[in-house]
C-alpha positions as CSV (number, residue, x, y, z in Angstrom):
1,M,60.3,0.5,-30.8
2,N,61.4,-2.9,-33.1
3,E,58.3,-2.7,-34.6
4,E,58.9,1.3,-36.0
5,K,62.0,-0.1,-37.4
6,S,60.2,-2.8,-39.3
7,D,58.5,-0.3,-41.0
8,K,60.5,1.7,-42.6
9,P,62.0,-0.3,-46.6
10,K,65.0,-1.9,-46.8
11,L,67.6,-1.3,-49.6
12,T,69.7,-3.5,-50.5
13,Y,73.4,-3.3,-51.0
14,E,73.0,-2.9,-54.2
15,E,69.9,0.1,-54.5
16,V,72.0,1.9,-52.0
17,Q,75.3,1.8,-54.4
18,Q,72.9,2.6,-57.1
19,I,71.9,5.8,-55.6
20,I,75.3,6.6,-54.1
21,D,76.7,6.4,-57.7
22,D,73.5,8.6,-59.4
23,Q,73.9,11.0,-56.6
24,L,77.9,11.4,-57.3
25,S,77.2,10.9,-61.1
26,S,75.0,13.6,-60.8
27,I,77.6,16.2,-58.8
28,E,80.6,15.3,-61.9
29,T,78.0,16.4,-64.5
30,A,77.3,19.5,-62.7
31,E,80.9,20.4,-62.1
32,K,82.2,19.8,-65.1
33,I,79.3,22.5,-66.4
34,K,80.6,25.2,-64.1
35,K,84.2,24.4,-65.1
36,I,83.2,24.6,-68.4
37,Q,81.5,28.0,-68.0
38,E,84.2,29.2,-65.8
39,T,86.6,29.0,-68.5
40,E,83.6,29.7,-71.9
41,C,80.8,31.7,-71.8
42,L,78.7,29.0,-73.7
43,S,75.4,28.9,-74.5
44,A,73.5,25.7,-72.1
45,S,73.8,24.2,-74.8
46,S,77.0,23.5,-75.6
47,V,77.6,22.7,-73.2
48,K,75.5,19.8,-72.9
49,R,76.9,19.7,-76.0
50,S,80.1,19.0,-74.5
51,L,79.9,16.9,-72.3
52,P,80.0,13.1,-72.2
53,E,76.7,11.0,-72.7
54,K,76.3,9.1,-70.0
55,K,73.4,7.0,-70.7
56,Q,73.1,3.8,-72.8
57,R,70.2,5.0,-74.1
58,N,70.5,7.3,-76.3
59,R,74.1,5.9,-77.2
60,F,71.3,3.5,-78.5
61,R,68.8,5.5,-80.0
62,S,72.1,6.7,-82.5
63,Y,73.0,3.3,-83.0
64,L,69.5,3.5,-84.2
65,R,69.6,7.0,-86.0
66,K,72.3,5.4,-87.9
67,L,71.7,2.2,-88.3
68,F,68.4,3.8,-90.0
69,K,70.5,6.2,-92.2
70,R,72.6,3.5,-94.4
71,R,69.3,2.4,-95.2
72,S,67.8,4.9,-97.0
């Protein structure tokens, strides 16, 4: 019995917390989309635009775009 348990990969507390946070944020995003679609009949792109950007990567890309626009 003990051998079977040790074969499974063990997750750290931080990894478990990150998985839970990711799941919660995806649930929250789905609820926001549902609420927006219920209040107004909108296209998918406008629903997507009305949600706040979650990923820092997107903010970084937009920051880079602004920098390059200033130079030209």
